[in-house]
N, C-alpha and C positions, 0 to 999 in steps of 0.2 A: 529381411532379417527377423528372426524369432524374438519378439519383445516380451512375450508373457512366459518366458522360460522359468524353469524351477531352480536353476543354478546360475549365479552371477559371480564369476571369478574375476581377477584383474585382467586376464586375457580376454574374457568375454566383454568386459567393460571397454577395453582398448578397441575391440572390434566395433562396439557400439559408437564410440567417438568417431571412428572412421565413417560410420554410417551417417552420423550427424553432419560431418564435413561434406559428405556427398550431397546433402540436401541444402547446403548453405547457398545464399544468394548475396553476392557482394553488394549489389545496389541497395538491397534492403538493410544490410549491415550498416552502410553509410547513413541511411535514413534513421536507423535506431540510434546511432552514435550522435547524430545532430540533435535528436529529440531528447536524448538522455546522455549528456556529456560525461557523466560519472561512470557510465557502464564500461566495463573492461573486457577486452578480448571477445568482441561480438562476432558471431559467425554469420548471422543473417537468416534466421529461421522464423517464420511467422507464427504468431501465438496459436492459431487453430491447429497448425501442424504439431506444435509442442504439446498441446492438450491431447491430441489424438495419440501421440506416442506415450504420454504419461498414463492415459487410460488403459492402454494395452499392457504396459508394464505393471500397473496396479492390479491387473487380473492374474498375474503370476507371482513370483517371489519378490515382491516389492521391497521387503525388508533386506533381502540379499543385495538388491540393486542399490539401495541407500547406503548399505555398509561398504559397497565397492566404489561408490560414486566419488568423483573428484570435483574440484571447483575451479577448473582452469578457464572455463568460458562462461559468458553471460547465460547462454542457453542451458548449460549443465545445471546451473544453480536454479534457474527458472523451473526446469523439469522436476527437480527435487521438491520444490514447493508444490507443484501441481500434484505430484504423487502423494504427498502428505494429505492434500485436500481430498484425493480419491480413496485414500487408504481406509479399509474396513478394520477397525481395531477399537479396543477399549479406550474410553476418553482419557484415562490416565496415561496410556501409551502415546496417544495423540498429543497430549500436552507436552510430554518430554520431547517428542519430535519437533513440535513448534519451538520450544525453548532452544533446542540445538540449532534450528534453522535461523532463528532471528539473529544470531551472531554472525551469520553470513551476509546479511542484508547491508549493502553499501551504496545503494542508489534507489531512486524512487520507483523505477520500473520494476525491479525485483520485489520491492516492498508492496506496491499496490497490486501486482499480479498475484502475489501470495495471499494477500488479504481477500481478494475477490474469489479465491479458491477455497477458503476455509468455511464452507457452508455448515460444517459441524457446529459452528457458533449458534446457529438457529436452534439446534436441538439441545445444546448444553450451555445455555446462556449464563447461568451463575458460575459454572466452572471456568468458562473462558473469560468472563469478566474478572474473576479473581486473578487470573493470569495477567490480564492487561493492566491491572492496577499497578503491578510492580514495574511496568515499563513506562508508565505515564510521566513520571518525574525523574527518569533516568538521565544521566549526562550524555548518553548516546543519542545522536540526532535521529538515526533511523529506528532505534528502539522506540523513541517517543512517537515518531511518525507512524510506525506500525500500530501502536496502541490507538492513536487518534483515528486512523483510517478504519481500523476494525470497529471502533465505536460508531463511526459514521455509517459503516456498511450494515451493521447488525443490531444496533441499539438505538437508532433514531426512531423511537416509538413512544407511546403515551407513558409507559411505565418508566422509561429512562430519561426522558427529555430534560427534566429538571436537573438530574445528576450530570448529564452531558454539559449543559450550559454552565453549571457551577464548576465543573472540572476543567473545561476548556479555558475558563477565565483564570484558573490557578496555574496553568502551564507557563513557566517562564524559561525560555530557551532561545539562545541567539541563532540557532540553526535555521537557515533559509527554508529547508524542507519541512521543518517543524511548523514554522509560521504559515507556510503555504497550506499545510494539511489542516491546521486549525481554521484558517479562513475558509477552506473548501468545506470542512465539516459544518461550520456555522452557517454557511450558505444553504446547505442541505437542511439543517434544522429550521432555517427561515422558511424554506419552501414547504416543509411539512407542518411546522408550528409557527406561523408568521407572527401571531400576537405575542406569544411568549418570547420569541427570539427578538422581536422588535423592542420589547420592554428591557430585555437583557442588554441590547446594544446601546440603548439610551443611557444606561448607567455603567456601561462596561469600562473596565480598567485595562483593556487590551492595549498593547503598544500600538502606536499610530500605524505602523506598517501592516500589522495583522488586521487591525480594525478596517483600514482602507481597502485592503485586499478582500476582506469579507464583503464589504459593500460592492466592490467591483464584480465579484462572483455572483452576488445576488442580481445585480443589474444585467449580467450576461445570461442569466437563466431564462430559458424559454417558458418556464412555469410561473413566472412572476409577471403580472400585468403592467402596462405602461404607466398607469397612475401610481402604482406602488414604486416602480423604478424611479420615477421623478422624485418621490419622497425620499427614497434611499440616497439618491444623488445629492440631495440637499444636506445630508448628514455627514458628508465627507469632512475629515479634519485636514486643515491646511498644513500642519506640521507633521512630518513623518519621522519616526525613529529610525536611526541607522542600524545596519546589521554589523555584527562584530567582525565578520570575515571580509576582507577586501575583495571586491569584484563580484560578490554574491548577487547584487542587484542586477547584474548583467546576465545571470544564468537563465537558461530557458525555463519558463514556469509552466510548461504544458503538464496537464494532469491526466491520468487514466480514469475515466468516469463512465 
């Protein structure tokens, strides 16, 4: 199928969806649904295949594709995010595309895949940071997670580490996937800036669940030595805050890293 075409109409897009269905693997769809129970209408296409498709589309009329695109399947939404990541456009246009896309994020797989694709953040750090700030304290669970994972991916550096630690400590949200993203981000901060992050954890006002998950992720890291892991183990709080949504503690907590 011609993916870098100049014209994308509804008919061409319907043909494209048939093409996606022809590539679907039922066993992989089952795997994705188990790993990401909030994902809806999973076809079963592996990420490298979706990236290859997105790259080809981005070489053609990607704006036309996005204008025609629908959100019926997990893979269609993932593809749109990848295309935005590959798109060659002015940063202001990219920001509008990101804002439009964030509203479609309803599970951690879509969120984290999109974040990993937005390499534009490396080139336009101030502009993207301004965008992320508006999501950090949103009531939307995946808007917050999007901002946290973006900060972790592109701003865990000398210039921003103090801001990250201060900001993560101010996020108050009952969403499971927010808490897990903050714990994941803080564990990355610890790996890159162990002294600063350790001092932060000693006085942190994080809720018990997020705090203990942070320690767990640090302990699980291959980049932390055993002596430090033993120290971190001794810092665990015995009391753990509950989550506001019933059954959330039983959700699968796998992360894309």
